[in-house]
Short mmCIF file of the C-alpha atoms (twelve columns), coordinates in Angstrom:
data_MODEL
# 
_entry.id   MODEL 
# 
loop_
_atom_site.group_PDB 
_atom_site.id 
_atom_site.type_symbol 
_atom_site.label_atom_id 
_atom_site.label_alt_id 
_atom_site.label_comp_id 
_atom_site.label_asym_id 
_atom_site.label_seq_id 
_atom_site.Cartn_x 
_atom_site.Cartn_y 
_atom_site.Cartn_z 
_atom_site.pdbx_PDB_model_num 
ATOM 1   C CA . MET A 1   30.975 33.001 26.586 1 
ATOM 2   C CA . ALA A 2   31.392 34.354 30.120 1 
ATOM 3   C CA . GLN A 3   34.328 36.511 31.042 1 
ATOM 4   C CA . THR A 4   35.446 33.910 33.622 1 
ATOM 5   C CA . ILE A 5   36.049 30.302 32.959 1 
ATOM 6   C CA . ILE A 6   36.306 27.860 35.791 1 
ATOM 7   C CA . PHE A 7   38.004 24.635 34.687 1 
ATOM 8   C CA . ASP A 8   37.413 21.438 36.596 1 
ATOM 9   C CA . PHE A 9   41.054 20.447 36.643 1 
ATOM 10  C CA . GLU A 10  40.451 16.551 37.012 1 
ATOM 11  C CA . ASN A 11  37.732 16.530 34.400 1 
ATOM 12  C CA . THR A 12  39.138 18.890 31.636 1 
ATOM 13  C CA . ILE A 13  42.771 19.562 32.008 1 
ATOM 14  C CA . LEU A 14  44.133 16.126 32.900 1 
ATOM 15  C CA . GLU A 15  44.413 13.101 30.658 1 
ATOM 16  C CA . LYS A 16  43.906 10.401 33.171 1 
ATOM 17  C CA . GLU A 17  43.207 7.729  30.793 1 
ATOM 18  C CA . ASN A 18  47.044 7.842  29.979 1 
ATOM 19  C CA . VAL A 19  47.959 6.694  33.607 1 
ATOM 20  C CA . ASP A 20  49.688 3.351  32.986 1 
ATOM 21  C CA . ALA A 21  47.883 1.365  35.657 1 
ATOM 22  C CA . ALA A 22  50.020 -1.659 34.680 1 
ATOM 23  C CA . SER A 23  53.298 -0.071 35.448 1 
ATOM 24  C CA . ILE A 24  52.025 1.350  38.698 1 
ATOM 25  C CA . THR A 25  50.822 -1.997 39.768 1 
ATOM 26  C CA . ASP A 26  53.967 -3.615 38.874 1 
ATOM 27  C CA . LEU A 27  55.767 -1.071 41.057 1 
ATOM 28  C CA . VAL A 28  53.521 -1.757 44.052 1 
ATOM 29  C CA . LYS A 29  54.172 -5.366 43.654 1 
ATOM 30  C CA . LYS A 30  57.871 -4.807 43.198 1 
ATOM 31  C CA . TYR A 31  58.003 -3.241 46.622 1 
ATOM 32  C CA . GLY A 32  55.788 -5.939 48.159 1 
ATOM 33  C CA . LEU A 33  52.915 -3.588 48.858 1 
ATOM 34  C CA . ASP A 34  49.309 -4.980 48.929 1 
ATOM 35  C CA . ILE A 35  47.543 -3.496 45.685 1 
ATOM 36  C CA . ASN A 36  44.153 -3.323 47.507 1 
ATOM 37  C CA . GLU A 37  45.556 -1.654 50.477 1 
ATOM 38  C CA . THR A 38  47.583 0.787  48.397 1 
ATOM 39  C CA . MET A 39  44.651 1.678  46.125 1 
ATOM 40  C CA . LYS A 40  42.487 2.254  49.295 1 
ATOM 41  C CA . LYS A 41  45.296 4.679  50.677 1 
ATOM 42  C CA . PHE A 42  45.301 6.493  47.334 1 
ATOM 43  C CA . ILE A 43  41.540 6.916  47.313 1 
ATOM 44  C CA . SER A 44  41.279 7.873  50.898 1 
ATOM 45  C CA . TYR A 45  44.162 10.510 50.604 1 
ATOM 46  C CA . MET A 46  42.665 11.775 47.305 1 
ATOM 47  C CA . HIS A 47  39.233 12.354 48.942 1 
ATOM 48  C CA . GLY A 48  40.876 13.983 51.970 1 
ATOM 49  C CA . ASP A 49  40.057 11.134 54.358 1 
ATOM 50  C CA . LEU A 50  43.637 10.241 55.104 1 
ATOM 51  C CA . GLU A 51  46.457 12.581 56.360 1 
ATOM 52  C CA . ARG A 52  49.594 12.662 54.257 1 
ATOM 53  C CA . ASN A 53  51.700 11.201 56.984 1 
ATOM 54  C CA . ASP A 54  49.375 8.159  57.171 1 
ATOM 55  C CA . PHE A 55  49.250 7.923  53.267 1 
ATOM 56  C CA . LEU A 56  53.150 7.787  53.179 1 
ATOM 57  C CA . SER A 57  53.452 5.401  56.119 1 
ATOM 58  C CA . SER A 58  54.018 2.358  54.044 1 
ATOM 59  C CA . PRO A 59  57.650 1.789  52.805 1 
ATOM 60  C CA . HIS A 60  58.232 3.032  49.209 1 
ATOM 61  C CA . MET A 61  54.850 4.822  49.148 1 
ATOM 62  C CA . GLU A 62  56.713 7.965  48.023 1 
ATOM 63  C CA . GLU A 63  58.123 6.110  44.992 1 
ATOM 64  C CA . VAL A 64  54.774 4.851  43.969 1 
ATOM 65  C CA . GLU A 65  53.220 8.272  44.600 1 
ATOM 66  C CA . ARG A 66  55.903 9.926  42.275 1 
ATOM 67  C CA . ALA A 67  55.348 7.153  39.475 1 
ATOM 68  C CA . PHE A 68  51.606 7.956  39.630 1 
ATOM 69  C CA . LEU A 69  51.942 11.707 39.494 1 
ATOM 70  C CA . ASP A 70  54.567 11.312 36.707 1 
ATOM 71  C CA . ALA A 71  52.023 9.143  34.731 1 
ATOM 72  C CA . ILE A 72  49.410 11.901 34.823 1 
ATOM 73  C CA . LYS A 73  49.540 14.178 31.712 1 
ATOM 74  C CA . ILE A 74  47.710 17.313 30.489 1 
ATOM 75  C CA . ARG A 75  45.420 16.697 27.486 1 
ATOM 76  C CA . ASP A 76  47.129 17.090 24.048 1 
ATOM 77  C CA . ASP A 77  47.002 20.696 23.007 1 
ATOM 78  C CA . VAL A 78  45.372 22.002 26.079 1 
ATOM 79  C CA . LYS A 79  48.333 24.056 27.222 1 
ATOM 80  C CA . GLU A 80  48.482 26.266 24.101 1 
ATOM 81  C CA . ARG A 81  44.691 26.704 24.061 1 
ATOM 82  C CA . ILE A 82  44.761 27.622 27.725 1 
ATOM 83  C CA . LYS A 83  47.544 30.108 27.094 1 
ATOM 84  C CA . SER A 84  45.657 31.753 24.328 1 
ATOM 85  C CA . LEU A 85  42.408 31.915 26.279 1 
ATOM 86  C CA . SER A 86  44.257 33.404 29.104 1 
ATOM 87  C CA . LYS A 87  44.930 36.552 27.002 1 
ATOM 88  C CA . THR A 88  41.193 37.436 26.751 1 
ATOM 89  C CA . LYS A 89  39.470 35.602 29.611 1 
ATOM 90  C CA . THR A 90  39.812 35.467 33.407 1 
ATOM 91  C CA . LEU A 91  40.698 31.685 34.079 1 
ATOM 92  C CA . ALA A 92  40.220 29.733 37.026 1 
ATOM 93  C CA . LEU A 93  41.140 26.111 38.098 1 
ATOM 94  C CA . PHE A 94  38.946 24.099 40.546 1 
ATOM 95  C CA . SER A 95  40.618 20.935 41.959 1 
ATOM 96  C CA . SER A 96  39.825 18.399 44.674 1 
ATOM 97  C CA . LEU A 97  43.210 16.667 44.344 1 
ATOM 98  C CA . PRO A 98  45.576 16.848 47.408 1 
ATOM 99  C CA . THR A 99  47.453 20.160 47.435 1 
ATOM 100 C CA . GLU A 100 50.774 18.523 46.871 1 
ATOM 101 C CA . TRP A 101 49.589 16.431 43.962 1 
ATOM 102 C CA . PHE A 102 47.962 19.570 42.174 1 
ATOM 103 C CA . TRP A 103 51.002 21.806 42.462 1 
ATOM 104 C CA . TYR A 104 53.164 19.023 41.454 1 
ATOM 105 C CA . ILE A 105 51.106 18.354 38.118 1 
ATOM 106 C CA . VAL A 106 50.468 21.945 37.437 1 
ATOM 107 C CA . LYS A 107 54.236 22.994 37.769 1 
ATOM 108 C CA . LYS A 108 55.470 19.872 36.008 1 
ATOM 109 C CA . ASN A 109 53.335 20.956 33.011 1 
ATOM 110 C CA . GLY A 110 54.051 24.603 33.255 1 
ATOM 111 C CA . ILE A 111 50.530 25.939 33.347 1 
ATOM 112 C CA . GLU A 112 50.432 27.679 36.703 1 
ATOM 113 C CA . ASN A 113 50.827 31.141 35.160 1 
ATOM 114 C CA . TYR A 114 47.806 30.871 32.882 1 
ATOM 115 C CA . PHE A 115 45.275 30.984 35.742 1 
ATOM 116 C CA . ASP A 116 44.135 34.036 37.814 1 
ATOM 117 C CA . TYR A 117 42.442 31.998 40.411 1 
ATOM 118 C CA . ILE A 118 43.023 28.478 41.790 1 
ATOM 119 C CA . ILE A 119 40.581 26.868 44.175 1 
ATOM 120 C CA . LEU A 120 41.754 23.767 45.950 1 
ATOM 121 C CA . SER A 121 38.607 22.316 47.748 1 
ATOM 122 C CA . ASN A 122 40.689 19.768 49.590 1 
ATOM 123 C CA . ALA A 123 42.924 22.459 51.139 1 
ATOM 124 C CA . VAL A 124 39.738 23.804 52.831 1 
ATOM 125 C CA . GLY A 125 38.005 20.504 53.774 1 
ATOM 126 C CA . VAL A 126 35.422 20.631 51.140 1 
ATOM 127 C CA . GLN A 127 34.586 17.368 49.321 1 
ATOM 128 C CA . ARG A 128 34.417 17.468 45.465 1 
ATOM 129 C CA . LYS A 129 30.712 16.789 45.281 1 
ATOM 130 C CA . SER A 130 29.398 18.963 48.071 1 
ATOM 131 C CA . LYS A 131 27.032 21.762 48.351 1 
ATOM 132 C CA . ASP A 132 29.970 23.755 49.776 1 
ATOM 133 C CA . VAL A 133 31.629 23.760 46.365 1 
ATOM 134 C CA . SER A 134 29.644 26.765 45.311 1 
ATOM 135 C CA . LYS A 135 30.451 28.645 48.384 1 
ATOM 136 C CA . ILE A 136 34.337 28.162 47.981 1 
ATOM 137 C CA . LEU A 137 34.203 29.093 44.331 1 
ATOM 138 C CA . ARG A 138 32.227 32.350 45.054 1 
ATOM 139 C CA . SER A 139 34.591 33.174 47.961 1 
ATOM 140 C CA . GLY A 140 37.492 32.781 45.680 1 
ATOM 141 C CA . ILE A 141 36.290 34.230 42.455 1 
ATOM 142 C CA . PRO A 142 34.790 37.692 42.706 1 
ATOM 143 C CA . SER A 143 32.777 37.580 39.392 1 
ATOM 144 C CA . ASP A 144 29.197 36.458 38.680 1 
ATOM 145 C CA . ASP A 145 30.147 36.368 34.940 1 
ATOM 146 C CA . CYS A 146 31.382 32.762 34.986 1 
ATOM 147 C CA . VAL A 147 30.936 29.400 33.541 1 
ATOM 148 C CA . PHE A 148 32.050 26.073 35.150 1 
ATOM 149 C CA . VAL A 149 33.450 23.623 32.663 1 
ATOM 150 C CA . SER A 150 33.599 19.872 33.351 1 
ATOM 151 C CA . SER A 151 33.133 16.578 31.516 1 
ATOM 152 C CA . ASP A 152 31.621 15.349 34.943 1 
ATOM 153 C CA . ASP A 153 27.902 16.342 34.414 1 
ATOM 154 C CA . GLU A 154 27.174 15.585 38.025 1 
ATOM 155 C CA . MET A 155 29.125 18.618 39.001 1 
ATOM 156 C CA . ARG A 156 26.279 20.880 37.738 1 
ATOM 157 C CA . ASN A 157 24.432 19.924 40.813 1 
ATOM 158 C CA . TYR A 158 27.154 21.516 43.038 1 
ATOM 159 C CA . VAL A 159 27.932 24.662 41.313 1 
ATOM 160 C CA . ASP A 160 25.697 27.667 40.912 1 
ATOM 161 C CA . TYR A 161 27.332 29.023 37.831 1 
ATOM 162 C CA . ASP A 162 26.320 28.302 34.204 1 
ATOM 163 C CA . PHE A 163 27.677 24.712 33.319 1 
ATOM 164 C CA . VAL A 164 29.300 23.868 30.098 1 
ATOM 165 C CA . HIS A 165 29.882 20.287 29.414 1 
ATOM 166 C CA . TYR A 166 33.571 19.500 28.399 1 
ATOM 167 C CA . ASP A 167 34.163 17.055 25.574 1 
ATOM 168 C CA . GLU A 168 36.254 16.761 22.415 1 
ATOM 169 C CA . ASN A 169 34.219 19.677 20.760 1 
ATOM 170 C CA . PHE A 170 34.812 22.143 23.590 1 
ATOM 171 C CA . TRP A 171 37.826 23.774 21.747 1 
ATOM 172 C CA . ARG A 172 36.229 23.951 18.198 1 
ATOM 173 C CA . ASP A 173 35.817 27.330 17.007 1 
# 
């Protein structure tokens, strides 16, 4: 395998399936927020189409945001595997999450020190599925000996590194 491994944070490290949508929906209802409007705000903010102040403009939106972020977990056993891999490989994280969300999740799970490079596309105004993804990856990671790892096969169209599909077999020896 290549010397540098770039992990697609949202599609390899995070266990988004564990997000308890029902409890977040209950919280939205509890505060009297419109579920469709709230979801539109979340999606717009996540994709960089909405400024943070506008995202938080509804009352109680910070509480809903915190519940959402607290519900996101790291995949089982990934933390130890990443820690071990960081001893022999150069590791990078690519994320299109809003910067505040990314750092909250990474620090909450204690994985920030295992990565040599962190590329936040949202922070530089680059959409997740954009031709500019390769440009920002190459500007932040000085090696050509890289692979990009993601469960989102469509990302292979936006990166010019070798692509490795992430699934349950990825960590098998």
